[in-house]
VEXDREN-2710 file (C-alpha; in Angstrom, 1 decimal):
% VEXDREN-2710
k/r/px/py/pz
1/MET/-54.7/-17.0/38.6
2/SER/-56.3/-19.4/41.0
3/ALA/-58.6/-16.6/42.3
4/SER/-59.8/-15.8/38.8
5/THR/-60.4/-19.4/37.9
6/SER/-62.4/-20.1/41.0
7/SER/-64.6/-17.0/40.6
8/GLY/-65.6/-18.0/37.0
9/THR/-64.0/-15.0/35.3
10/THR/-61.6/-17.0/33.0
11/ASP/-63.6/-16.3/29.9
12/ALA/-63.1/-12.6/30.3
13/LEU/-59.4/-13.1/30.8
14/GLY/-58.9/-15.4/27.9
15/PRO/-57.8/-19.1/27.8
16/ASP/-57.1/-21.0/31.0
17/PRO/-53.7/-20.0/32.3
18/ILE/-50.9/-22.5/32.3
19/PRO/-50.6/-24.1/35.8
20/GLY/-47.8/-22.7/37.8
21/SER/-45.9/-26.0/38.2
22/GLU/-46.0/-26.7/34.5
23/LEU/-44.9/-23.2/33.6
24/LEU/-42.0/-23.4/36.0
25/ALA/-41.0/-26.8/34.7
26/ALA/-41.0/-25.5/31.1
27/LEU/-38.9/-22.5/32.1
28/LEU/-36.4/-24.6/33.9
29/ASP/-36.0/-27.1/31.1
30/GLY/-35.6/-24.4/28.5
31/MET/-32.7/-22.8/30.2
32/ASP/-29.2/-22.9/28.6
33/ALA/-27.6/-23.3/32.1
34/ALA/-27.9/-26.3/34.3
35/LEU/-30.0/-25.6/37.4
36/CYS/-30.8/-27.4/40.6
37/ALA/-32.3/-26.3/43.9
38/PHE/-32.0/-27.5/47.5
39/GLY/-34.6/-27.2/50.2
40/ALA/-33.7/-26.0/53.7
41/ASP/-33.0/-29.6/54.7
42/GLY/-30.5/-30.0/51.8
43/ALA/-32.7/-32.3/49.7
44/ILE/-32.8/-31.6/45.9
45/THR/-36.1/-30.0/44.8
46/HIS/-35.5/-29.0/41.2
47/TRP/-33.3/-30.5/38.4
48/ASN/-33.6/-29.3/34.8
49/ARG/-32.7/-30.9/31.4
50/GLU/-29.3/-29.1/31.1
51/ALA/-28.3/-30.6/34.5
52/GLU/-29.3/-34.0/33.2
53/ARG/-27.3/-33.5/30.0
54/ILE/-24.1/-32.5/31.9
55/LEU/-24.2/-35.2/34.6
56/GLY/-26.4/-37.9/33.0
57/TRP/-28.8/-38.1/36.0
58/SER/-32.5/-37.5/35.1
59/ALA/-34.8/-35.4/37.2
60/GLU/-36.6/-38.5/38.5
61/GLU/-33.2/-39.8/39.7
62/ALA/-32.0/-36.5/41.3
63/VAL/-35.1/-34.8/42.9
64/GLY/-35.6/-35.9/46.5
65/ARG/-32.0/-37.0/47.1
66/PRO/-30.4/-35.5/50.2
67/GLY/-27.8/-33.5/48.4
68/PHE/-25.0/-34.8/46.2
69/ALA/-23.6/-37.3/48.7
70/GLY/-23.2/-40.9/47.4
71/TRP/-23.9/-40.2/43.7
72/ALA/-22.8/-36.8/42.2
73/VAL/-19.8/-36.1/44.4
74/ARG/-16.9/-38.3/45.7
75/SER/-17.3/-39.3/49.3
76/ALA/-14.1/-37.4/50.2
77/ASP/-15.5/-34.1/48.8
78/VAL/-19.0/-34.4/50.1
79/GLY/-18.5/-32.4/53.3
80/GLU/-16.8/-29.5/51.6
81/VAL/-19.2/-29.3/48.6
82/GLN/-22.4/-29.6/50.6
83/GLY/-21.2/-27.2/53.3
84/ARG/-20.3/-24.5/50.8
85/LEU/-23.5/-24.9/48.9
86/MET/-25.8/-24.7/52.0
87/ALA/-23.7/-21.8/53.4
88/ALA/-25.1/-19.7/50.5
89/MET/-28.5/-19.9/52.1
90/ASP/-27.5/-17.4/54.8
91/ALA/-24.9/-15.5/52.8
92/PRO/-25.8/-12.2/50.9
93/GLY/-25.6/-12.1/47.1
94/ARG/-24.3/-14.9/44.9
95/GLN/-21.5/-17.3/45.6
96/VAL/-19.2/-18.7/42.9
97/HIS/-17.6/-22.1/43.3
98/GLU/-15.8/-24.7/41.1
99/PHE/-16.4/-28.3/41.9
100/ALA/-15.6/-31.7/40.4
101/LEU/-18.9/-33.6/40.1
102/LEU/-19.5/-37.2/39.1
103/ARG/-21.3/-38.2/36.0
104/LYS/-23.7/-41.1/36.0
105/ASP/-21.2/-43.1/33.8
106/GLY/-18.5/-42.6/36.5
107/GLY/-16.6/-39.8/34.7
108/ARG/-15.8/-36.6/36.4
109/VAL/-16.6/-33.1/35.2
110/LEU/-15.4/-29.8/36.5
111/VAL/-18.2/-27.3/36.8
112/ARG/-18.5/-23.6/37.8
113/MET/-21.5/-23.1/40.0
114/GLN/-23.3/-19.9/41.2
115/SER/-25.4/-20.4/44.2
116/ALA/-27.8/-18.0/46.1
117/GLY/-30.1/-18.4/49.0
118/VAL/-33.9/-18.5/48.6
119/ARG/-36.2/-16.7/51.1
120/GLY/-39.6/-17.9/52.1
121/ALA/-42.7/-15.7/52.4
122/ASP/-41.8/-15.1/56.0
123/GLY/-38.3/-13.9/55.0
124/LYS/-36.6/-16.9/56.5
125/PRO/-34.0/-19.0/54.5
126/ALA/-36.0/-21.6/52.5
127/GLY/-33.2/-23.2/50.4
128/VAL/-30.6/-22.6/47.8
129/TYR/-30.7/-22.5/44.0
130/CYS/-27.6/-23.3/41.9
131/ALA/-26.8/-22.6/38.3
132/PHE/-23.8/-24.4/36.9
133/SER/-22.0/-25.1/33.6
134/GLU/-18.9/-27.0/32.5
135/VAL/-15.8/-24.9/33.2
136/HIS/-14.5/-25.2/29.7
137/ALA/-17.8/-23.8/28.3
138/GLN/-17.6/-21.0/30.8
139/ILE/-14.0/-20.3/29.9
140/ASP/-15.0/-20.3/26.2
141/LEU/-17.7/-17.7/27.0
142/GLU/-15.2/-15.6/29.0
143/ARG/-12.7/-15.8/26.1
144/SER/-15.3/-14.6/23.7
145/ILE/-16.2/-11.7/25.9
146/ALA/-12.5/-10.8/26.5
147/LEU/-11.9/-11.0/22.7
148/SER/-14.8/-8.7/22.0
149/GLU/-13.6/-6.2/24.6
150/ALA/-10.0/-6.3/23.3
151/LEU/-11.1/-5.8/19.7
152/PHE/-13.1/-2.8/20.6
153/GLU/-10.5/-1.2/22.9
154/ASP/-7.0/-2.2/22.1
155/ALA/-6.8/-3.8/18.7
156/SER/-4.4/-2.5/16.1
157/TRP/-6.9/-3.4/13.4
158/GLY/-9.9/-1.2/12.7
159/VAL/-13.2/-3.0/13.8
160/VAL/-16.6/-1.8/12.8
161/LEU/-20.0/-3.5/13.2
162/VAL/-22.4/-2.4/10.5
163/ASP/-26.1/-3.0/10.6
164/VAL/-28.3/-4.3/7.8
165/ASP/-28.7/-0.6/6.7
166/LEU/-24.9/-0.4/6.3
167/ARG/-24.6/2.1/9.1
168/PRO/-21.9/1.7/11.8
169/THR/-23.3/0.6/15.2
170/VAL/-20.0/-0.1/17.0
171/VAL/-16.6/1.4/16.1
172/ASN/-13.3/0.7/17.9
173/ALA/-10.6/3.3/18.6
174/CYS/-8.4/2.3/15.7
175/ALA/-11.3/2.5/13.2
176/ALA/-12.4/5.8/14.6
177/ARG/-8.9/7.3/14.0
178/ALA/-8.8/5.8/10.4
179/LEU/-12.3/7.2/9.6
180/GLY/-11.5/10.6/11.1
181/GLY/-14.1/10.8/13.8
182/GLY/-15.0/9.9/17.3
183/ARG/-16.3/6.4/18.4
184/THR/-19.7/7.8/19.1
185/THR/-20.0/10.5/16.4
186/LEU/-19.6/7.9/13.7
187/LEU/-22.5/5.8/14.8
188/GLY/-25.5/5.7/12.6
189/ARG/-24.0/7.8/9.9
190/PRO/-24.1/6.7/6.2
191/LEU/-20.7/5.5/5.0
192/ALA/-21.0/8.0/2.1
193/GLU/-20.6/10.8/4.6
194/LEU/-17.2/9.5/5.6
195/VAL/-15.8/8.1/2.3
196/VAL/-15.6/10.4/-0.7
197/GLN/-14.4/7.9/-3.2
198/GLY/-14.6/4.1/-3.0
199/VAL/-17.8/4.0/-1.0
200/GLU/-19.5/2.0/-3.8
201/GLU/-17.0/-0.8/-3.6
202/LEU/-17.1/-0.8/0.2
203/GLU/-20.9/-0.9/0.3
204/GLY/-20.9/-3.6/-2.4
205/ALA/-18.7/-5.8/-0.3
206/LEU/-20.9/-5.3/2.8
207/GLN/-24.1/-6.1/0.8
208/HIS/-22.4/-9.2/-0.6
209/VAL/-21.5/-10.5/2.8
210/LEU/-25.1/-9.9/4.1
211/ALA/-26.5/-11.8/1.2
212/GLU/-23.9/-14.5/0.5
213/GLY/-21.6/-14.7/3.5
214/GLN/-18.0/-13.7/4.0
215/PRO/-15.4/-13.8/1.2
216/PRO/-12.7/-16.4/1.4
217/ALA/-9.8/-14.0/1.6
218/PRO/-9.2/-10.3/2.7
219/THR/-9.9/-7.6/0.1
220/GLU/-7.9/-4.5/-0.5
221/LEU/-10.0/-1.4/-1.0
222/TRP/-8.8/2.0/-2.0
223/VAL/-10.8/4.9/-0.5
224/THR/-10.6/8.6/-0.3
225/LEU/-11.6/10.1/3.0
226/ARG/-12.9/13.6/3.7
227/SER/-11.0/15.4/6.5
228/ALA/-10.4/18.9/7.8
229/ASP/-7.0/18.9/6.1
230/GLY/-8.3/17.8/2.8
231/ASP/-9.0/14.5/1.1
232/ARG/-6.8/11.5/2.1
233/ARG/-6.4/8.5/-0.1
234/ARG/-5.9/5.2/1.8
235/CYS/-5.7/1.5/1.1
236/TRP/-7.5/-0.8/3.6
237/ARG/-6.9/-4.5/3.7
238/SER/-10.4/-5.6/4.8
239/GLY/-12.0/-8.8/6.1
240/PHE/-15.7/-9.3/6.5
241/LEU/-17.8/-11.5/8.8
242/GLN/-21.5/-12.1/8.5
243/LEU/-23.2/-11.7/11.9
244/ALA/-26.3/-13.8/12.5
245/SER/-28.4/-14.2/15.6
246/PRO/-27.6/-17.4/17.6
247/LEU/-31.1/-17.3/19.1
248/ALA/-33.0/-17.7/15.9
249/GLU/-33.9/-21.1/14.5
250/GLU/-32.8/-20.0/11.1
251/PRO/-29.8/-17.6/10.6
252/VAL/-31.1/-14.0/10.7
253/PRO/-28.5/-11.4/9.5
254/LEU/-27.7/-8.9/12.2
255/GLY/-25.1/-7.0/10.1
256/VAL/-21.5/-7.4/9.2
257/GLY/-18.3/-7.3/11.2
258/TRP/-15.7/-5.3/9.2
259/LEU/-12.1/-5.6/10.2
260/PHE/-9.5/-3.6/8.3
261/GLN/-5.9/-2.5/8.4
262/ASP/-4.3/0.5/6.8
263/VAL/-1.7/-0.8/4.3
264/THR/-1.3/2.5/2.3
265/ALA/2.4/2.8/3.0
266/GLU/3.0/-0.8/2.1
267/LYS/1.0/-0.6/-1.1
268/LEU/2.7/2.7/-2.2
269/ALA/6.1/1.2/-1.5
270/ALA/5.2/-1.8/-3.6
271/GLN/3.9/0.4/-6.4
272/GLU/7.1/2.5/-6.3
273/ALA/9.2/-0.6/-6.4
274/ASP/7.3/-1.9/-9.4
275/ARG/7.6/1.5/-11.1
276/VAL/11.4/1.6/-10.5
277/ARG/11.8/-1.9/-11.7
278/PHE/9.8/-1.2/-14.9
279/ARG/11.7/2.0/-15.6
280/SER/15.1/0.4/-15.1
281/ASN/14.1/-2.4/-17.5
282/GLN/12.9/0.3/-20.0
283/LEU/16.3/2.1/-19.7
284/TYR/18.1/-1.2/-20.2
285/ARG/16.1/-2.0/-23.3
286/ALA/16.6/1.6/-24.6
287/CYS/20.4/1.3/-24.3
288/ARG/20.4/-2.0/-26.1
289/SER/18.3/-0.5/-28.9
290/ALA/20.3/2.7/-29.1
291/ALA/23.5/0.7/-29.4
292/GLU/22.3/-0.7/-32.7
293/CYS/21.5/2.7/-34.2
294/GLU/24.0/4.1/-36.7
295/ASP/22.5/7.5/-36.6
296/PRO/23.0/9.2/-33.2
297/MET/19.7/11.2/-33.5
298/GLU/17.9/7.9/-34.1
299/ALA/19.5/6.6/-31.0
300/ALA/18.3/9.7/-29.1
301/THR/14.7/9.2/-30.2
302/SER/14.9/5.5/-29.4
303/TYR/15.7/6.4/-25.8
304/LEU/12.6/8.5/-25.7
305/ASP/10.3/5.9/-27.3
306/PHE/11.2/3.5/-24.5
307/ALA/10.9/6.2/-21.8
308/LEU/7.4/7.2/-22.8
309/ALA/5.8/3.9/-21.9
310/GLY/3.7/4.4/-18.8
311/PHE/5.4/7.7/-18.2
312/ALA/4.1/10.5/-20.5
313/ASP/1.9/11.1/-23.6
314/HIS/4.2/13.3/-25.6
315/VAL/7.9/14.2/-25.6
316/LEU/9.9/17.0/-27.3
317/ILE/13.6/17.6/-27.9
318/ASP/14.6/21.3/-28.1
319/VAL/18.3/21.9/-28.8
320/LEU/20.2/25.1/-28.2
321/VAL/21.4/26.9/-31.4
322/GLY/23.2/29.9/-30.2
323/GLU/20.9/31.4/-27.5
324/ARG/17.6/30.1/-29.0
325/LEU/15.9/26.7/-28.7
326/VAL/15.1/24.8/-31.9
327/ARG/12.7/21.9/-32.1
328/ALA/14.9/18.8/-33.1
329/ALA/12.4/15.9/-32.5
330/ALA/8.9/15.3/-31.3
331/THR/6.1/12.8/-31.0
332/PRO/3.0/13.5/-33.2
333/ALA/0.9/16.3/-31.7
334/ASP/-2.5/14.8/-32.6
335/ALA/-2.1/11.1/-31.9
336/PRO/0.2/8.7/-30.2
337/GLY/3.3/7.8/-32.1
338/PRO/7.1/7.5/-32.0
339/CYS/9.4/10.4/-31.5
340/LEU/10.7/11.5/-34.9
341/PRO/13.3/14.1/-36.0
342/VAL/11.9/17.5/-37.1
343/VAL/13.3/18.6/-40.4
344/GLY/14.2/22.3/-40.9
345/GLY/13.3/23.3/-37.4
346/LEU/12.9/27.0/-36.7
347/PRO/13.8/28.8/-33.5
348/LEU/11.0/28.6/-31.0
349/ARG/9.5/31.8/-29.7
350/TYR/9.2/30.8/-26.1
351/ALA/8.0/33.6/-23.8
352/PRO/10.1/34.6/-20.8
353/GLY/9.4/32.2/-17.9
354/HIS/8.7/29.3/-20.2
355/PRO/9.5/26.0/-18.3
356/ALA/12.0/25.0/-21.0
357/LEU/13.9/28.3/-20.6
358/GLN/13.8/27.9/-16.8
359/ALA/15.4/24.4/-17.1
360/VAL/18.2/25.9/-19.2
361/ASP/18.8/28.7/-16.7
362/ARG/18.7/26.4/-13.7
363/THR/20.6/23.6/-15.4
364/GLY/18.1/21.3/-13.9
365/SER/14.5/19.9/-14.2
366/VAL/11.4/22.0/-14.0
367/ARG/7.8/20.7/-13.3
368/SER/4.7/22.6/-14.3
369/SER/0.9/22.0/-14.4
370/ALA/-2.0/23.9/-15.9
371/GLY/-4.6/25.6/-13.7
372/PRO/-7.9/26.8/-15.0
373/GLY/-7.9/27.2/-18.8
374/ALA/-5.7/24.2/-19.6
375/GLU/-6.2/24.5/-23.4
376/ALA/-4.8/28.0/-23.5
377/TRP/-2.0/27.0/-21.2
378/ALA/-0.7/24.4/-23.7
379/ASP/-1.1/26.7/-26.7
380/GLU/0.8/29.5/-25.1
381/ARG/3.7/27.2/-24.4
382/GLN/3.6/25.7/-28.0
383/TRP/2.8/22.3/-26.7
384/PRO/0.3/19.7/-28.1
385/LYS/-3.3/20.3/-27.2
386/GLY/-4.6/18.5/-24.2
387/SER/-1.3/18.7/-22.3
388/VAL/-1.8/19.8/-18.7
389/HIS/1.4/18.5/-17.0
390/ALA/5.0/19.2/-18.1
391/LEU/8.4/18.1/-17.0
392/CYS/11.4/19.8/-18.6
393/ALA/14.8/18.1/-18.1
394/VAL/18.0/19.8/-19.3
395/MET/20.4/17.9/-21.6
396/ARG/24.0/18.2/-20.5
397/SER/27.1/16.6/-22.1
398/ARG/30.8/17.3/-21.7
399/GLY/30.0/20.2/-19.4
400/ARG/27.7/22.0/-21.8
401/THR/24.0/22.5/-22.0
402/LEU/22.7/21.1/-25.3
403/GLY/19.0/21.7/-24.9
404/VAL/15.9/20.4/-23.1
405/VAL/13.8/17.3/-23.2
406/THR/10.1/18.0/-22.4
407/PHE/7.7/15.3/-21.3
408/LEU/4.0/16.1/-21.4
409/ARG/1.0/14.4/-19.8
410/ALA/-2.7/14.8/-20.5
411/ALA/-5.5/15.3/-18.0
412/HIS/-6.0/11.5/-17.4
413/ARG/-2.6/11.3/-15.7
414/THR/-1.4/12.7/-12.4
415/ALA/1.1/15.6/-12.2
416/PHE/4.8/14.8/-12.4
417/GLU/6.5/14.3/-9.0
418/ARG/10.1/14.2/-7.7
419/PRO/10.7/10.5/-8.6
420/ASP/9.5/11.3/-12.1
421/ALA/12.0/14.2/-12.4
422/ALA/14.9/11.9/-11.4
423/TYR/13.8/9.4/-14.1
424/ALA/13.5/12.1/-16.7
425/GLU/17.0/13.4/-15.8
426/SER/18.5/9.9/-16.2
427/VAL/16.8/9.7/-19.7
428/ALA/18.0/13.2/-20.6
429/VAL/21.6/12.3/-19.8
430/ARG/21.5/9.4/-22.3
431/VAL/19.7/11.6/-24.9
432/ALA/22.3/14.3/-24.5
433/GLY/25.1/11.9/-25.2
434/ALA/23.5/10.9/-28.5
435/VAL/22.7/14.5/-29.5
436/ASP/26.2/15.6/-28.7
437/LEU/27.6/12.8/-30.9
438/ALA/25.2/13.9/-33.7
439/GLN/26.4/17.5/-33.5
440/VAL/30.0/16.4/-33.6
441/LEU/29.5/14.2/-36.7
442/ASP/27.5/17.0/-38.4
443/GLY/30.2/19.5/-37.6
END
């Protein structure tokens, strides 16, 4: 710089350069760490604003002093502190020390200091520079680093950092397992490639956090994931953190920290408990209602009216007359309604292999669902149009098979499962008792 200035070429190079001493002072004062330097004779040559903030001594008061003796270190510690600092001038690499220094107001502060030797142009030791910070601040930083490493290595929660384009940038081991990929293969991929259903809700939550900040409480998101073994439906309890740059004057979003835990088993167990509780309550109400019915067939249909709630769309009662099944009661085929007796029922022409006939043969329940061509499937089995799932439960009383109760679901419901069959059987037992009584009274 000085050569260019003296030769008159500064116009070609632009504005006059900042003098070296002013640039150095600005750099030192702008550092986040406290910094001081000692000459080869041990005298302080540099002292920045952060050092002044921590110890209270200004640069004018510190620079030129022969080390820390008499002002920044207790007299009993001077020899050890000064000796260890100046020893760094001849030692290779950086040395790390912890010292108790004195503040200007007389208080003591524990600092962690890194020191390293400075070489002159001739390669000989010329002094020592030292960077230091309060130990508690250093420990806070180390805790933050340790926390980050633990989250991205050993955490039992899934942790994903998502950039402003909603693409994963960092994925921990737990999240990679949950998403069905590797920690590196998931990076930069759109979330829609990983999540089949529920991606809109997930991206909406991430966009909200980027724009408005994190929600006050965790959110439960149901998603369906694509995998080699087929789609998997999972529930994730998710928390979101807005990430902003600490170096900008105003918060600048860097992305979102997404933490989640798989709570699918817990949610399914809670749903099953709610379902069992509701069905038990329905059975209790049905028994109370049936007990007030003078007509046993009215009691039978009353059981089914309560059982239908939240369980099926249609229900049929087919009773055995000889070796043929005859329709005894049914819900309306074209609209929701109560189960009502069928007057003058004719024998049903069920084809061999019909689920109701299978239930009679097995003396148990039979589940069935339509494949392609659901409309023809229901017509062939003489069931209401739109039925795609069926559950036939046999009616038994006094050691005899009395008939079959058939529950039907439309396409908007899921297929019947084992717990549904157990519930249907418990209803069929009660219906069978009422039908048996009706037959005895009619006989």
